[in-house]
Biopython code that builds the backbone (N, CA, C, O; Angstrom):
import numpy as np
from Bio.PDB.StructureBuilder import StructureBuilder

atoms = [
    (1, "MET", "N", (14.842, -27.341, 24.822)),
    (1, "MET", "CA", (13.963, -26.552, 23.988)),
    (1, "MET", "C", (14.479, -25.122, 23.853)),
    (1, "MET", "O", (14.405, -24.527, 22.778)),
    (2, "ARG", "N", (14.997, -24.576, 24.945)),
    (2, "ARG", "CA", (15.509, -23.216, 24.934)),
    (2, "ARG", "C", (16.683, -23.084, 23.962)),
    (2, "ARG", "O", (16.789, -22.089, 23.245)),
    (3, "TYR", "N", (17.562, -24.087, 23.938)),
    (3, "TYR", "CA", (18.729, -24.033, 23.065)),
    (3, "TYR", "C", (18.337, -24.189, 21.603)),
    (3, "TYR", "O", (18.961, -23.591, 20.727)),
    (4, "LEU", "N", (17.322, -24.978, 21.336)),
    (4, "LEU", "CA", (16.839, -25.160, 19.975)),
    (4, "LEU", "C", (16.291, -23.838, 19.426)),
    (4, "LEU", "O", (16.530, -23.501, 18.266)),
    (5, "LEU", "N", (15.570, -23.103, 20.243)),
    (5, "LEU", "CA", (15.033, -21.813, 19.829)),
    (5, "LEU", "C", (16.148, -20.807, 19.613)),
    (5, "LEU", "O", (16.076, -19.998, 18.688)),
    (6, "LEU", "N", (17.172, -20.841, 20.443)),
    (6, "LEU", "CA", (18.285, -19.907, 20.334)),
    (6, "LEU", "C", (19.042, -20.092, 19.028)),
    (6, "LEU", "O", (19.474, -19.112, 18.420)),
    (7, "PHE", "N", (19.206, -21.330, 18.592)),
    (7, "PHE", "CA", (19.956, -21.574, 17.368)),
    (7, "PHE", "C", (19.101, -21.428, 16.114)),
    (7, "PHE", "O", (19.645, -21.187, 15.036)),
    (8, "SER", "N", (17.812, -21.563, 16.217)),
    (8, "SER", "CA", (16.957, -21.451, 15.039)),
    (8, "SER", "C", (16.514, -20.010, 14.760)),
    (8, "SER", "O", (16.051, -19.721, 13.657)),
    (9, "LEU", "N", (16.644, -19.115, 15.717)),
    (9, "LEU", "CA", (16.220, -17.728, 15.527)),
    (9, "LEU", "C", (17.034, -17.013, 14.446)),
    (9, "LEU", "O", (16.430, -16.371, 13.587)),
    (10, "PRO", "N", (18.372, -17.087, 14.436)),
    (10, "PRO", "CA", (19.101, -16.428, 13.336)),
    (10, "PRO", "C", (18.758, -17.002, 11.961)),
    (10, "PRO", "O", (18.709, -16.269, 10.973)),
    (11, "ASP", "N", (18.522, -18.304, 11.901)),
    (11, "ASP", "CA", (18.127, -18.898, 10.627)),
    (11, "ASP", "C", (16.778, -18.368, 10.172)),
    (11, "ASP", "O", (16.582, -18.108, 8.985)),
    (12, "PHE", "N", (15.848, -18.205, 11.099)),
    (12, "PHE", "CA", (14.537, -17.666, 10.771)),
    (12, "PHE", "C", (14.652, -16.223, 10.279)),
    (12, "PHE", "O", (14.007, -15.844, 9.301)),
    (13, "ILE", "N", (15.472, -15.421, 10.956)),
    (13, "ILE", "CA", (15.645, -14.014, 10.564)),
    (13, "ILE", "C", (16.261, -13.925, 9.175)),
    (13, "ILE", "O", (15.806, -13.127, 8.355)),
    (14, "MET", "N", (17.279, -14.722, 8.893)),
    (14, "MET", "CA", (17.907, -14.688, 7.577)),
    (14, "MET", "C", (16.963, -15.193, 6.491)),
    (14, "MET", "O", (16.976, -14.679, 5.372)),
    (15, "HIS", "N", (16.151, -16.185, 6.807)),
    (15, "HIS", "CA", (15.192, -16.684, 5.826)),
    (15, "HIS", "C", (14.157, -15.615, 5.492)),
    (15, "HIS", "O", (13.814, -15.437, 4.323)),
    (16, "GLU", "N", (13.661, -14.912, 6.485)),
    (16, "GLU", "CA", (12.692, -13.843, 6.246)),
    (16, "GLU", "C", (13.327, -12.683, 5.486)),
    (16, "GLU", "O", (12.679, -12.065, 4.641)),
    (17, "PHE", "N", (14.600, -12.381, 5.783)),
    (17, "PHE", "CA", (15.294, -11.322, 5.061)),
    (17, "PHE", "C", (15.445, -11.699, 3.593)),
    (17, "PHE", "O", (15.220, -10.865, 2.715)),
    (18, "GLN", "N", (15.820, -12.933, 3.317)),
    (18, "GLN", "CA", (15.981, -13.369, 1.939)),
    (18, "GLN", "C", (14.641, -13.362, 1.203)),
    (18, "GLN", "O", (14.592, -13.065, 0.010)),
    (19, "ALA", "N", (13.573, -13.681, 1.896)),
    (19, "ALA", "CA", (12.258, -13.715, 1.266)),
    (19, "ALA", "C", (11.759, -12.318, 0.914)),
    (19, "ALA", "O", (11.057, -12.146, -0.083)),
    (20, "HIS", "N", (12.108, -11.330, 1.710)),
    (20, "HIS", "CA", (11.613, -9.964, 1.506)),
    (20, "HIS", "C", (12.729, -8.987, 1.166)),
    (20, "HIS", "O", (12.592, -7.788, 1.408)),
    (21, "LYS", "N", (13.814, -9.471, 0.619)),
    (21, "LYS", "CA", (14.966, -8.614, 0.343)),
    (21, "LYS", "C", (14.641, -7.529, -0.673)),
    (21, "LYS", "O", (15.105, -6.400, -0.516)),
    (22, "ALA", "N", (13.871, -7.822, -1.694)),
    (22, "ALA", "CA", (13.538, -6.824, -2.713)),
    (22, "ALA", "C", (12.735, -5.678, -2.114)),
    (22, "ALA", "O", (12.970, -4.519, -2.455)),
    (23, "ILE", "N", (11.800, -5.980, -1.235)),
    (23, "ILE", "CA", (10.996, -4.935, -0.598)),
    (23, "ILE", "C", (11.867, -4.068, 0.300)),
    (23, "ILE", "O", (11.719, -2.846, 0.319)),
    (24, "ILE", "N", (12.769, -4.690, 1.039)),
    (24, "ILE", "CA", (13.659, -3.937, 1.923)),
    (24, "ILE", "C", (14.570, -3.026, 1.115)),
    (24, "ILE", "O", (14.800, -1.881, 1.506)),
    (25, "ILE", "N", (15.093, -3.515, -0.005)),
    (25, "ILE", "CA", (15.971, -2.700, -0.847)),
    (25, "ILE", "C", (15.204, -1.528, -1.442)),
    (25, "ILE", "O", (15.739, -0.422, -1.502)),
    (26, "ILE", "N", (13.970, -1.735, -1.883)),
    (26, "ILE", "CA", (13.157, -0.643, -2.432)),
    (26, "ILE", "C", (12.895, 0.415, -1.368)),
    (26, "ILE", "O", (12.941, 1.609, -1.664)),
    (27, "ILE", "N", (12.622, -0.002, -0.140)),
    (27, "ILE", "CA", (12.367, 0.957, 0.940)),
    (27, "ILE", "C", (13.620, 1.754, 1.260)),
    (27, "ILE", "O", (13.545, 2.970, 1.440)),
    (28, "VAL", "N", (14.770, 1.098, 1.333)),
    (28, "VAL", "CA", (16.015, 1.808, 1.655)),
    (28, "VAL", "C", (16.401, 2.767, 0.537)),
    (28, "VAL", "O", (16.770, 3.909, 0.811)),
    (29, "ILE", "N", (16.324, 2.329, -0.715)),
    (29, "ILE", "CA", (16.636, 3.211, -1.837)),
    (29, "ILE", "C", (15.634, 4.361, -1.892)),
    (29, "ILE", "O", (16.012, 5.493, -2.192)),
    (30, "GLY", "N", (14.375, 4.088, -1.609)),
    (30, "GLY", "CA", (13.366, 5.151, -1.587)),
    (30, "GLY", "C", (13.621, 6.183, -0.509)),
    (30, "GLY", "O", (13.430, 7.379, -0.727)),
    (31, "MET", "N", (14.060, 5.714, 0.677)),
    (31, "MET", "CA", (14.377, 6.660, 1.755)),
    (31, "MET", "C", (15.543, 7.553, 1.352)),
    (31, "MET", "O", (15.492, 8.766, 1.561)),
    (32, "ILE", "N", (16.576, 6.979, 0.787)),
    (32, "ILE", "CA", (17.738, 7.768, 0.367)),
    (32, "ILE", "C", (17.346, 8.735, -0.747)),
    (32, "ILE", "O", (17.752, 9.897, -0.728)),
    (33, "ALA", "N", (16.561, 8.267, -1.716)),
    (33, "ALA", "CA", (16.140, 9.121, -2.826)),
    (33, "ALA", "C", (15.254, 10.272, -2.344)),
    (33, "ALA", "O", (15.380, 11.390, -2.842)),
    (34, "GLY", "N", (14.370, 10.020, -1.393)),
    (34, "GLY", "CA", (13.524, 11.082, -0.852)),
    (34, "GLY", "C", (14.339, 12.138, -0.128)),
    (34, "GLY", "O", (14.071, 13.332, -0.256)),
    (35, "LEU", "N", (15.328, 11.701, 0.629)),
    (35, "LEU", "CA", (16.173, 12.664, 1.333)),
    (35, "LEU", "C", (17.016, 13.489, 0.365)),
    (35, "LEU", "O", (17.168, 14.696, 0.550)),
    (36, "ILE", "N", (17.561, 12.850, -0.660)),
    (36, "ILE", "CA", (18.356, 13.581, -1.649)),
    (36, "ILE", "C", (17.487, 14.578, -2.411)),
    (36, "ILE", "O", (17.909, 15.708, -2.658)),
    (37, "SER", "N", (16.284, 14.169, -2.780)),
    (37, "SER", "CA", (15.415, 15.085, -3.526)),
    (37, "SER", "C", (14.994, 16.275, -2.674)),
    (37, "SER", "O", (14.852, 17.381, -3.195)),
    (38, "GLN", "N", (14.793, 16.072, -1.379)),
    (38, "GLN", "CA", (14.447, 17.202, -0.505)),
    (38, "GLN", "C", (15.640, 18.137, -0.306)),
    (38, "GLN", "O", (15.456, 19.338, -0.106)),
    (39, "LEU", "N", (16.846, 17.604, -0.359)),
    (39, "LEU", "CA", (18.026, 18.467, -0.235)),
    (39, "LEU", "C", (18.268, 19.273, -1.506)),
    (39, "LEU", "O", (18.735, 20.410, -1.436)),
    (40, "ILE", "N", (17.958, 18.703, -2.657)),
    (40, "ILE", "CA", (18.217, 19.380, -3.929)),
    (40, "ILE", "C", (17.156, 20.418, -4.247)),
    (40, "ILE", "O", (17.481, 21.530, -4.662)),
    (41, "LEU", "N", (15.892, 20.069, -4.056)),
    (41, "LEU", "CA", (14.802, 20.945, -4.476)),
    (41, "LEU", "C", (14.440, 21.967, -3.408)),
    (41, "LEU", "O", (14.282, 21.616, -2.238)),
    (42, "PRO", "N", (14.309, 23.217, -3.800)),
    (42, "PRO", "CA", (13.788, 24.195, -2.849)),
    (42, "PRO", "C", (12.277, 24.039, -2.741)),
    (42, "PRO", "O", (11.626, 23.491, -3.631)),
    (43, "GLY", "N", (11.754, 24.519, -1.665)),
    (43, "GLY", "CA", (10.304, 24.449, -1.478)),
    (43, "GLY", "C", (9.977, 24.064, -0.057)),
    (43, "GLY", "O", (10.858, 23.920, 0.791)),
    (44, "ARG", "N", (8.700, 23.902, 0.182)),
    (44, "ARG", "CA", (8.252, 23.549, 1.519)),
    (44, "ARG", "C", (8.625, 22.116, 1.828)),
    (44, "ARG", "O", (8.533, 21.240, 0.968)),
    (45, "GLY", "N", (9.039, 21.884, 3.036)),
    (45, "GLY", "CA", (9.375, 20.535, 3.448)),
    (45, "GLY", "C", (8.123, 19.732, 3.727)),
    (45, "GLY", "O", (7.043, 20.293, 3.914)),
    (46, "PHE", "N", (8.268, 18.428, 3.756)),
    (46, "PHE", "CA", (7.121, 17.566, 3.956)),
    (46, "PHE", "C", (7.159, 16.846, 5.285)),
    (46, "PHE", "O", (6.149, 16.273, 5.694)),
    (47, "GLY", "N", (8.264, 16.855, 5.963)),
    (47, "GLY", "CA", (8.411, 16.051, 7.165)),
    (47, "GLY", "C", (9.072, 14.725, 6.804)),
    (47, "GLY", "O", (9.108, 14.341, 5.636)),
    (48, "MET", "N", (9.588, 14.040, 7.798)),
    (48, "MET", "CA", (10.380, 12.856, 7.542)),
    (48, "MET", "C", (9.555, 11.707, 6.969)),
    (48, "MET", "O", (9.987, 11.075, 6.005)),
    (49, "LEU", "N", (8.396, 11.420, 7.523)),
    (49, "LEU", "CA", (7.592, 10.302, 7.028)),
    (49, "LEU", "C", (7.065, 10.560, 5.622)),
    (49, "LEU", "O", (7.055, 9.656, 4.787)),
    (50, "ALA", "N", (6.633, 11.769, 5.361)),
    (50, "ALA", "CA", (6.155, 12.096, 4.014)),
    (50, "ALA", "C", (7.305, 12.074, 3.013)),
    (50, "ALA", "O", (7.113, 11.664, 1.868)),
    (51, "THR", "N", (8.494, 12.507, 3.421)),
    (51, "THR", "CA", (9.653, 12.458, 2.542)),
    (51, "THR", "C", (10.005, 11.011, 2.198)),
    (51, "THR", "O", (10.344, 10.708, 1.054)),
    (52, "ILE", "N", (9.925, 10.126, 3.178)),
    (52, "ILE", "CA", (10.190, 8.709, 2.917)),
    (52, "ILE", "C", (9.128, 8.140, 1.982)),
    (52, "ILE", "O", (9.452, 7.381, 1.069)),
    (53, "ALA", "N", (7.864, 8.498, 2.199)),
    (53, "ALA", "CA", (6.787, 8.016, 1.326)),
    (53, "ALA", "C", (6.954, 8.538, -0.099)),
    (53, "ALA", "O", (6.744, 7.799, -1.061)),
    (54, "ILE", "N", (7.330, 9.805, -0.236)),
    (54, "ILE", "CA", (7.587, 10.376, -1.563)),
    (54, "ILE", "C", (8.778, 9.683, -2.203)),
    (54, "ILE", "O", (8.771, 9.412, -3.403)),
    (55, "GLY", "N", (9.796, 9.397, -1.412)),
    (55, "GLY", "CA", (10.973, 8.703, -1.940)),
    (55, "GLY", "C", (10.653, 7.304, -2.414)),
    (55, "GLY", "O", (11.133, 6.885, -3.467)),
    (56, "ILE", "N", (9.847, 6.570, -1.655)),
    (56, "ILE", "CA", (9.485, 5.205, -2.057)),
    (56, "ILE", "C", (8.611, 5.227, -3.306)),
    (56, "ILE", "O", (8.816, 4.430, -4.221)),
    (57, "THR", "N", (7.640, 6.136, -3.349)),
    (57, "THR", "CA", (6.782, 6.253, -4.527)),
    (57, "THR", "C", (7.587, 6.731, -5.737)),
    (57, "THR", "O", (7.426, 6.212, -6.841)),
    (58, "GLY", "N", (8.445, 7.712, -5.524)),
    (58, "GLY", "CA", (9.308, 8.185, -6.604)),
    (58, "GLY", "C", (10.285, 7.124, -7.069)),
    (58, "GLY", "O", (10.630, 7.062, -8.249)),
    (59, "SER", "N", (10.732, 6.285, -6.139)),
    (59, "SER", "CA", (11.606, 5.182, -6.503)),
    (59, "SER", "C", (10.895, 4.204, -7.422)),
    (59, "SER", "O", (11.467, 3.742, -8.410)),
    (60, "TRP", "N", (9.659, 3.891, -7.099)),
    (60, "TRP", "CA", (8.904, 2.978, -7.944)),
    (60, "TRP", "C", (8.658, 3.595, -9.323)),
    (60, "TRP", "O", (8.839, 2.938, -10.348)),
    (61, "LEU", "N", (8.243, 4.869, -9.337)),
    (61, "LEU", "CA", (7.972, 5.538, -10.615)),
    (61, "LEU", "C", (9.236, 5.687, -11.453)),
    (61, "LEU", "O", (9.225, 5.428, -12.657)),
    (62, "GLY", "N", (10.318, 6.105, -10.816)),
    (62, "GLY", "CA", (11.568, 6.302, -11.545)),
    (62, "GLY", "C", (12.120, 5.013, -12.108)),
    (62, "GLY", "O", (12.596, 4.979, -13.242)),
    (63, "ASN", "N", (12.060, 3.955, -11.325)),
    (63, "ASN", "CA", (12.581, 2.685, -11.812)),
    (63, "ASN", "C", (11.650, 2.035, -12.835)),
    (63, "ASN", "O", (12.091, 1.209, -13.634)),
    (64, "LYS", "N", (10.392, 2.392, -12.817)),
    (64, "LYS", "CA", (9.455, 1.849, -13.803)),
    (64, "LYS", "C", (9.602, 2.558, -15.148)),
    (64, "LYS", "O", (9.551, 1.910, -16.194)),
    (65, "PHE", "N", (9.784, 3.884, -15.135)),
    (65, "PHE", "CA", (9.761, 4.651, -16.369)),
    (65, "PHE", "C", (11.117, 5.186, -16.820)),
    (65, "PHE", "O", (11.302, 5.402, -18.017)),
    (66, "LEU", "N", (12.075, 5.411, -15.916)),
    (66, "LEU", "CA", (13.335, 6.052, -16.284)),
    (66, "LEU", "C", (14.536, 5.126, -16.306)),
    (66, "LEU", "O", (15.536, 5.447, -16.948)),
    (67, "PHE", "N", (14.475, 3.999, -15.633)),
    (67, "PHE", "CA", (15.649, 3.154, -15.428)),
    (67, "PHE", "C", (16.287, 2.724, -16.746)),
    (67, "PHE", "O", (17.512, 2.742, -16.863)),
    (68, "LYS", "N", (15.499, 2.344, -17.724)),
    (68, "LYS", "CA", (16.058, 1.839, -18.979)),
    (68, "LYS", "C", (16.666, 2.938, -19.847)),
    (68, "LYS", "O", (17.424, 2.643, -20.772)),
    (69, "TYR", "N", (16.343, 4.211, -19.560)),
    (69, "TYR", "CA", (16.877, 5.307, -20.347)),
    (69, "TYR", "C", (18.169, 5.877, -19.776)),
    (69, "TYR", "O", (18.816, 6.690, -20.436)),
    (70, "LEU", "N", (18.555, 5.486, -18.596)),
    (70, "LEU", "CA", (19.793, 5.979, -17.982)),
    (70, "LEU", "C", (20.952, 5.053, -18.327)),
    (70, "LEU", "O", (21.606, 4.510, -17.437)),
    (71, "THR", "N", (21.201, 4.877, -19.614)),
    (71, "THR", "CA", (22.227, 3.937, -20.058)),
    (71, "THR", "C", (23.635, 4.474, -19.865)),
    (71, "THR", "O", (24.595, 3.707, -19.933)),
    (72, "PHE", "N", (23.782, 5.759, -19.629)),
    (72, "PHE", "CA", (25.115, 6.327, -19.438)),
    (72, "PHE", "C", (25.678, 6.028, -18.056)),
    (72, "PHE", "O", (26.847, 6.313, -17.799)),
    (73, "ILE", "N", (24.879, 5.464, -17.164)),
    (73, "ILE", "CA", (25.340, 5.061, -15.833)),
    (73, "ILE", "C", (25.591, 3.556, -15.861)),
    (73, "ILE", "O", (24.673, 2.773, -16.104)),
    (74, "GLU", "N", (26.833, 3.156, -15.614)),
    (74, "GLU", "CA", (27.213, 1.748, -15.725)),
    (74, "GLU", "C", (26.733, 0.909, -14.540)),
    (74, "GLU", "O", (26.204, -0.187, -14.725)),
    (75, "ASP", "N", (26.914, 1.419, -13.339)),
    (75, "ASP", "CA", (26.615, 0.647, -12.137)),
    (75, "ASP", "C", (25.104, 0.495, -11.956)),
    (75, "ASP", "O", (24.363, 1.476, -12.017)),
    (76, "HIS", "N", (24.660, -0.728, -11.736)),
    (76, "HIS", "CA", (23.234, -1.030, -11.642)),
    (76, "HIS", "C", (22.596, -0.343, -10.426)),
    (76, "HIS", "O", (21.520, 0.242, -10.548)),
    (77, "LEU", "N", (23.242, -0.408, -9.263)),
    (77, "LEU", "CA", (22.686, 0.186, -8.053)),
    (77, "LEU", "C", (22.659, 1.711, -8.143)),
    (77, "LEU", "O", (21.697, 2.344, -7.707)),
    (78, "PHE", "N", (23.711, 2.298, -8.706)),
    (78, "PHE", "CA", (23.737, 3.761, -8.855)),
    (78, "PHE", "C", (22.682, 4.215, -9.857)),
    (78, "PHE", "O", (22.095, 5.286, -9.699)),
    (79, "ARG", "N", (22.439, 3.405, -10.890)),
    (79, "ARG", "CA", (21.391, 3.734, -11.862)),
    (79, "ARG", "C", (20.022, 3.683, -11.200)),
    (79, "ARG", "O", (19.173, 4.534, -11.466)),
    (80, "LYS", "N", (19.799, 2.684, -10.334)),
    (80, "LYS", "CA", (18.530, 2.609, -9.596)),
    (80, "LYS", "C", (18.356, 3.821, -8.689)),
    (80, "LYS", "O", (17.268, 4.391, -8.613)),
    (81, "LEU", "N", (19.441, 4.220, -7.990)),
    (81, "LEU", "CA", (19.371, 5.374, -7.095)),
    (81, "LEU", "C", (19.121, 6.660, -7.876)),
    (81, "LEU", "O", (18.354, 7.511, -7.426)),
    (82, "ALA", "N", (19.754, 6.818, -9.036)),
    (82, "ALA", "CA", (19.537, 8.012, -9.854)),
    (82, "ALA", "C", (18.100, 8.069, -10.369)),
    (82, "ALA", "O", (17.471, 9.127, -10.339)),
    (83, "ALA", "N", (17.584, 6.946, -10.836)),
    (83, "ALA", "CA", (16.197, 6.920, -11.317)),
    (83, "ALA", "C", (15.230, 7.189, -10.173)),
    (83, "ALA", "O", (14.230, 7.882, -10.358)),
    (84, "ALA", "N", (15.516, 6.651, -9.003)),
    (84, "ALA", "CA", (14.656, 6.883, -7.841)),
    (84, "ALA", "C", (14.686, 8.346, -7.416)),
    (84, "ALA", "O", (13.647, 8.914, -7.079)),
    (85, "THR", "N", (15.858, 8.957, -7.430)),
    (85, "THR", "CA", (15.973, 10.365, -7.043)),
    (85, "THR", "C", (15.246, 11.266, -8.033)),
    (85, "THR", "O", (14.560, 12.206, -7.630)),
    (86, "ILE", "N", (15.391, 10.988, -9.317)),
    (86, "ILE", "CA", (14.687, 11.790, -10.322)),
    (86, "ILE", "C", (13.180, 11.623, -10.176)),
    (86, "ILE", "O", (12.435, 12.598, -10.274)),
    (87, "GLY", "N", (12.729, 10.403, -9.944)),
    (87, "GLY", "CA", (11.300, 10.171, -9.733)),
    (87, "GLY", "C", (10.783, 10.880, -8.500)),
    (87, "GLY", "O", (9.685, 11.436, -8.524)),
    (88, "ALA", "N", (11.559, 10.873, -7.413)),
    (88, "ALA", "CA", (11.150, 11.573, -6.196)),
    (88, "ALA", "C", (11.146, 13.083, -6.398)),
    (88, "ALA", "O", (10.293, 13.782, -5.851)),
    (89, "MET", "N", (12.098, 13.590, -7.186)),
    (89, "MET", "CA", (12.122, 15.026, -7.458)),
    (89, "MET", "C", (10.906, 15.453, -8.272)),
    (89, "MET", "O", (10.294, 16.480, -7.981)),
    (90, "VAL", "N", (10.555, 14.677, -9.282)),
    (90, "VAL", "CA", (9.376, 14.997, -10.094)),
    (90, "VAL", "C", (8.119, 14.958, -9.234)),
    (90, "VAL", "O", (7.259, 15.831, -9.340)),
    (91, "LEU", "N", (8.020, 13.944, -8.386)),
    (91, "LEU", "CA", (6.862, 13.837, -7.499)),
    (91, "LEU", "C", (6.816, 15.000, -6.506)),
    (91, "LEU", "O", (5.734, 15.505, -6.207)),
    (92, "SER", "N", (7.966, 15.434, -5.991)),
    (92, "SER", "CA", (8.009, 16.583, -5.073)),
    (92, "SER", "C", (7.583, 17.870, -5.767)),
    (92, "SER", "O", (6.881, 18.693, -5.180)),
    (93, "ILE", "N", (8.005, 18.040, -7.007)),
    (93, "ILE", "CA", (7.605, 19.236, -7.764)),
    (93, "ILE", "C", (6.092, 19.247, -7.970)),
    (93, "ILE", "O", (5.446, 20.281, -7.802)),
    (94, "ILE", "N", (5.536, 18.107, -8.329)),
    (94, "ILE", "CA", (4.084, 18.025, -8.546)),
    (94, "ILE", "C", (3.334, 18.314, -7.247)),
    (94, "ILE", "O", (2.337, 19.035, -7.255)),
    (95, "ILE", "N", (3.804, 17.762, -6.140)),
    (95, "ILE", "CA", (3.133, 18.006, -4.861)),
    (95, "ILE", "C", (3.251, 19.461, -4.447)),
    (95, "ILE", "O", (2.292, 20.030, -3.925)),
    (96, "ASN", "N", (4.424, 20.088, -4.671)),
    (96, "ASN", "CA", (4.577, 21.506, -4.345)),
    (96, "ASN", "C", (3.684, 22.383, -5.218)),
    (96, "ASN", "O", (3.176, 23.403, -4.751)),
    (97, "LEU", "N", (3.486, 21.998, -6.480)),
    (97, "LEU", "CA", (2.585, 22.769, -7.338)),
    (97, "LEU", "C", (1.140, 22.644, -6.882)),
    (97, "LEU", "O", (0.380, 23.611, -6.945)),
    (98, "ILE", "N", (0.762, 21.470, -6.429)),
    (98, "ILE", "CA", (-0.612, 21.260, -5.973)),
    (98, "ILE", "C", (-0.867, 21.969, -4.641)),
    (98, "ILE", "O", (-1.926, 22.564, -4.444)),
    (99, "ARG", "N", (0.100, 21.902, -3.732)),
    (99, "ARG", "CA", (-0.081, 22.510, -2.403)),
    (99, "ARG", "C", (-0.109, 24.027, -2.444)),
    (99, "ARG", "O", (-0.687, 24.648, -1.552)),
    (100, "GLY", "N", (0.490, 24.637, -3.440)),
    (100, "GLY", "CA", (0.437, 26.090, -3.563)),
    (100, "GLY", "C", (1.570, 26.790, -2.858)),
    (100, "GLY", "O", (2.405, 26.159, -2.211)),
    (101, "GLY", "N", (1.590, 28.113, -2.990)),
    (101, "GLY", "CA", (2.685, 28.928, -2.499)),
    (101, "GLY", "C", (2.527, 29.402, -1.075)),
    (101, "GLY", "O", (3.067, 28.780, -0.160)),
    (102, "GLU", "N", (1.819, 30.461, -0.864)),
    (102, "GLU", "CA", (1.581, 31.077, 0.445)),
    (102, "GLU", "C", (2.855, 31.295, 1.238)),
    (102, "GLU", "O", (2.784, 31.636, 2.419)),
    (103, "ASP", "N", (3.986, 31.114, 0.646)),
    (103, "ASP", "CA", (5.308, 31.375, 1.214)),
    (103, "ASP", "C", (5.452, 30.850, 2.644)),
    (103, "ASP", "O", (5.868, 31.586, 3.539)),
    (104, "LYS", "N", (5.116, 29.610, 2.851)),
    (104, "LYS", "CA", (5.335, 28.963, 4.136)),
    (104, "LYS", "C", (6.658, 28.202, 4.129)),
    (104, "LYS", "O", (6.871, 27.273, 4.907)),
    (105, "ASP", "N", (7.529, 28.623, 3.233)),
    (105, "ASP", "CA", (8.818, 27.969, 3.082)),
    (105, "ASP", "C", (9.702, 28.318, 4.273)),
    (105, "ASP", "O", (9.966, 29.492, 4.532)),
    (106, "LEU", "N", (10.150, 27.318, 4.983)),
    (106, "LEU", "CA", (11.019, 27.532, 6.131)),
    (106, "LEU", "C", (12.483, 27.418, 5.771)),
    (106, "LEU", "O", (13.348, 27.489, 6.643)),
    (107, "THR", "N", (12.768, 27.240, 4.489)),
    (107, "THR", "CA", (14.158, 27.107, 4.054)),
    (107, "THR", "C", (14.665, 28.452, 3.539)),
    (107, "THR", "O", (15.057, 28.569, 2.378)),
    (108, "HIS", "N", (14.657, 29.450, 4.391)),
    (108, "HIS", "CA", (15.074, 30.789, 4.010)),
    (108, "HIS", "C", (16.559, 30.852, 3.699)),
    (108, "HIS", "O", (17.001, 31.778, 3.018)),
    (109, "TRP", "N", (17.337, 29.899, 4.176)),
    (109, "TRP", "CA", (18.770, 29.913, 3.935)),
    (109, "TRP", "C", (19.101, 29.636, 2.464)),
    (109, "TRP", "O", (20.225, 29.902, 2.038)),
    (110, "ARG", "N", (18.163, 29.113, 1.682)),
    (110, "ARG", "CA", (18.422, 28.817, 0.275)),
    (110, "ARG", "C", (18.483, 30.093, -0.579)),
    (110, "ARG", "O", (19.029, 30.065, -1.682)),
    (111, "ASP", "N", (17.939, 31.192, -0.090)),
    (111, "ASP", "CA", (17.895, 32.427, -0.857)),
    (111, "ASP", "C", (19.208, 33.200, -0.803)),
    (111, "ASP", "O", (19.397, 34.150, -1.563)),
    (112, "ARG", "N", (20.088, 32.817, 0.058)),
    (112, "ARG", "CA", (21.337, 33.580, 0.206)),
    (112, "ARG", "C", (22.345, 33.230, -0.821)),
    (112, "ARG", "O", (23.442, 33.789, -0.825)),
]
sb = StructureBuilder()
sb.init_structure("model")
sb.init_model(0)
sb.init_chain("A")
sb.init_seg("    ")
for serial, (resi, resn, name, xyz) in enumerate(atoms, 1):
    if name == "N":
        sb.init_residue(resn, " ", resi, " ")
    sb.init_atom(name, np.array(xyz, "f"), 0.0, 1.0, " ", f" {name:<3s}", serial, name[0])
structure = sb.get_structure()
């Protein structure tokens, strides 16, 4: 019984990965897009979890509304990443406008 479980575990993991591959790819692209948008845009930081959440939400928005208009990018994955980054940047700008100024910006190195 022990050997049967040992050999069936990798098959189970691969089956679950194949079943949820689209969700995993959206999360990974969203994380990368959130990090890129936080590096590009000045403003108050959100923290790592909020940046990932903004990236995932921006990824969904960007790929829903911008993906078909980025025809100048040939590669499908790079086009998805570009649309996700633009969506995350727009979402970050909106959140920064809502949160207000009060100059709590800790990125003082951007002013130099």
